C-alpha positions as CSV (number, residue, x, y, z in Angstrom):
1,X,77.1,22.6,46.3
2,X,77.8,23.7,42.8
3,X,79.9,26.9,42.6
4,X,77.2,28.8,40.7
5,X,74.6,28.0,43.3
6,X,77.0,29.0,46.1
7,X,77.6,32.3,44.4
8,X,73.9,33.0,44.0
9,X,73.3,32.2,47.7
10,X,76.1,34.5,48.8
11,X,74.8,37.3,46.6
12,X,71.2,36.8,47.9
13,X,72.6,36.9,51.5
14,X,74.5,40.1,50.8
15,X,71.4,41.8,49.5
16,X,69.2,40.6,52.4
17,X,71.7,41.7,55.0
18,X,72.3,45.0,53.2
19,X,68.6,45.7,53.0
20,X,68.3,45.3,56.8
21,X,71.3,47.5,57.3
22,X,70.0,50.3,55.0
23,X,66.7,50.4,56.9
24,X,68.2,50.2,60.4
25,X,71.2,52.6,60.0
26,X,70.2,54.6,56.9
27,X,71.9,54.5,53.5
28,X,74.6,57.1,54.3
29,X,75.8,55.4,57.5
30,X,76.2,52.0,55.8
31,X,79.5,51.3,54.1
32,X,80.9,48.4,52.0
33,X,82.7,47.3,55.1
34,X,79.6,47.2,57.3
35,X,77.7,45.4,54.6
36,X,80.4,42.8,54.5
37,X,80.4,42.5,58.2
38,X,76.6,41.9,58.5
39,X,76.8,39.4,55.6
40,X,79.6,37.5,57.4
41,X,82.2,37.9,54.6
42,X,85.3,40.0,54.0
43,X,85.2,43.1,51.7
44,X,87.1,41.2,49.0
45,X,84.3,38.8,48.1
46,X,81.8,41.7,48.5
47,X,83.5,43.7,45.7
48,X,83.4,40.5,43.6
49,X,79.6,40.8,43.5
50,X,79.1,44.6,43.7
51,X,81.3,47.5,42.7
52,X,80.0,49.9,45.4
53,X,77.3,50.6,47.9
54,X,75.1,52.4,45.3
55,X,75.1,49.2,43.2
56,X,74.1,47.1,46.2
57,X,71.2,49.5,46.9
58,X,70.2,49.5,43.3
59,X,69.9,45.7,43.1
60,X,67.7,45.6,46.2
61,X,65.4,48.2,44.6
62,X,65.5,46.3,41.3
63,X,64.5,43.1,43.1
64,X,61.6,44.8,44.8
65,X,60.3,46.2,41.5
66,X,60.7,42.8,39.7
67,X,58.7,41.1,42.5
68,X,55.9,43.6,42.2
69,X,55.9,43.6,38.3
70,X,55.5,39.8,38.4
71,X,52.5,40.1,40.6
72,X,50.9,42.8,38.5
73,X,51.5,40.8,35.3
74,X,50.0,37.7,36.8
75,X,46.8,39.5,37.8
76,X,46.6,41.5,34.6
77,X,46.7,38.3,32.5
78,X,43.7,36.8,34.3
79,X,40.6,36.2,32.1
80,X,38.3,38.5,34.1
81,X,36.4,41.8,33.8
82,X,38.9,44.6,33.5
83,X,37.4,46.2,36.6
84,X,38.1,43.0,38.6
85,X,41.7,42.9,37.3
86,X,42.3,46.5,38.3
87,X,40.8,45.8,41.7
88,X,43.0,42.7,42.1
89,X,46.1,44.8,41.1
90,X,45.3,47.0,44.1
91,X,45.1,43.9,46.3
92,X,48.3,42.6,44.9
93,X,50.0,45.8,45.9
94,X,48.5,45.6,49.3
95,X,49.8,42.0,49.7
96,X,53.2,43.1,48.7
97,X,53.1,45.9,51.3
98,X,52.2,43.4,54.0
99,X,54.4,40.5,52.9
100,X,57.5,42.4,51.9
101,X,57.6,45.5,54.1
102,X,61.4,45.9,53.8
103,X,61.3,45.7,50.0
104,X,58.4,48.2,49.9
105,X,60.3,50.7,52.1
106,X,63.5,50.3,50.2
107,X,62.0,50.8,46.7
108,X,60.6,54.2,47.8
109,X,63.8,55.6,49.4
110,X,65.3,56.9,46.1
111,X,62.1,59.0,45.6
112,X,62.5,60.6,49.0
113,X,64.5,63.8,48.6
114,X,65.2,64.0,52.3
115,X,67.1,60.7,52.1
116,X,69.6,62.3,49.7
117,X,70.4,59.0,48.0
118,X,72.3,59.6,44.8
119,X,72.2,56.6,42.6
120,X,74.1,56.8,39.3
121,X,72.0,58.1,36.4
122,X,72.1,54.8,34.4
123,X,70.9,52.8,37.4
124,X,68.2,55.3,38.3
125,X,66.9,55.2,34.7
126,X,66.5,51.4,35.1
127,X,64.4,51.9,38.3
128,X,62.4,54.6,36.6
129,X,61.7,52.2,33.7
130,X,60.5,49.5,36.2
131,X,58.2,52.0,37.8
132,X,56.8,53.0,34.4
133,X,56.2,49.3,33.7
134,X,53.8,49.1,36.6
135,X,51.8,51.9,35.1
136,X,51.9,50.3,31.6
137,X,50.6,47.0,33.0
138,X,47.5,48.9,34.4
139,X,47.2,50.9,31.1
140,X,47.1,47.6,29.2
141,X,44.2,46.3,31.3
142,X,42.3,49.6,30.8
143,X,42.8,49.5,27.1
144,X,41.4,45.9,27.0
145,X,38.5,46.9,29.2
146,X,37.6,49.8,26.8
147,X,37.8,47.6,23.8
148,X,35.5,45.0,25.5
149,X,33.2,47.9,26.6
150,X,33.8,47.0,30.2
151,X,35.2,50.4,31.1
152,X,34.3,53.9,30.0
153,X,36.3,55.2,26.9
154,X,38.8,57.4,28.8
155,X,42.5,58.0,28.2
156,X,44.1,54.7,29.3
157,X,47.4,56.3,30.2
158,X,45.9,59.1,32.3
159,X,43.6,56.7,34.1
160,X,46.5,54.3,34.8
161,X,48.6,57.2,36.1
162,X,45.8,58.3,38.3
163,X,45.2,54.8,39.7
164,X,48.9,54.3,40.4
165,X,49.2,57.8,42.0
166,X,46.2,57.2,44.2
167,X,47.6,53.8,45.3
168,X,50.9,55.4,46.2
169,X,49.1,58.2,48.1
170,X,47.1,55.7,50.2
171,X,50.2,53.7,51.1
172,X,52.2,56.9,51.9
173,X,49.4,58.0,54.1
174,X,49.5,54.7,56.0
175,X,53.3,54.9,56.4
176,X,53.1,58.4,57.7
177,X,50.3,57.4,60.2
178,X,47.8,59.8,58.6
179,X,45.2,57.1,58.3
180,X,45.8,55.9,61.8
181,X,45.1,59.5,63.1
182,X,41.6,59.2,61.7
183,X,41.2,55.6,62.9
184,X,41.0,54.3,59.3
185,X,42.7,51.1,58.4
186,X,44.7,50.6,55.2
187,X,42.4,47.8,54.2
188,X,39.3,50.0,54.6
189,X,40.9,52.9,52.7
190,X,41.8,50.6,49.8
191,X,38.3,49.2,49.7
192,X,36.8,52.7,49.7
193,X,39.1,53.8,46.9
194,X,38.2,50.8,44.8
195,X,34.5,51.5,45.3
196,X,34.7,55.2,44.4
197,X,37.1,54.7,41.5
198,X,35.1,51.8,40.2
199,X,31.9,53.9,40.0
200,X,33.6,56.2,37.6
201,X,35.4,53.6,35.5
202,X,32.7,51.0,34.8
203,X,30.8,51.5,31.5
204,X,27.1,52.3,32.2
205,X,24.8,49.5,31.2
206,X,27.5,46.8,31.4
207,X,27.6,44.3,34.2
208,X,29.7,45.6,37.1
209,X,32.2,43.3,38.7
210,X,31.0,42.0,42.1
211,X,32.3,43.6,45.3
212,X,35.2,41.6,46.6
213,X,35.4,40.2,50.1
214,X,38.0,41.9,52.3
215,X,41.3,40.2,52.6
């Protein structure tokens, strides 16, 4: 196996094992030594890849955002009605939530004040930029929809922020078991949000996107 490939595999293994460790023990209980142990390596090689625990955590979060950004961009680039693309972005986020639950959980930990995770400012700014990129992708779809008279002429930035915030709120409610207390599934809540938000976004007189099948 080429040395570069071996290094990439080792790095990926470290991040995977560290991700599991952070979620099972918590960020503060994890140490560089325990990360090395679960990855099956000594601390020496671990420090070759990462300077400290915060950097390990950052790269896991960064990977999660990159994964989601790629999905958002793919959907946004489709040649569909803007309303359909925004709907599919919601579904892409839902798929990410189901398929990568650990990454979803990890990427939200820095925003939880109760976790007390203190990432260096320069690394936190990178994560903030990635979060903003998700909103900008949605904003771009909205701008195109307005130009093509598929969406109402509203402020693209404000609408994108609203859609992103609503999405985050729905998933947070699911993670905190609020939806479950009312016997409402995450899928049903997302479909309801899409229906209600769509009624306000679509330009009157234009052909509305067809209702999607659940899935």
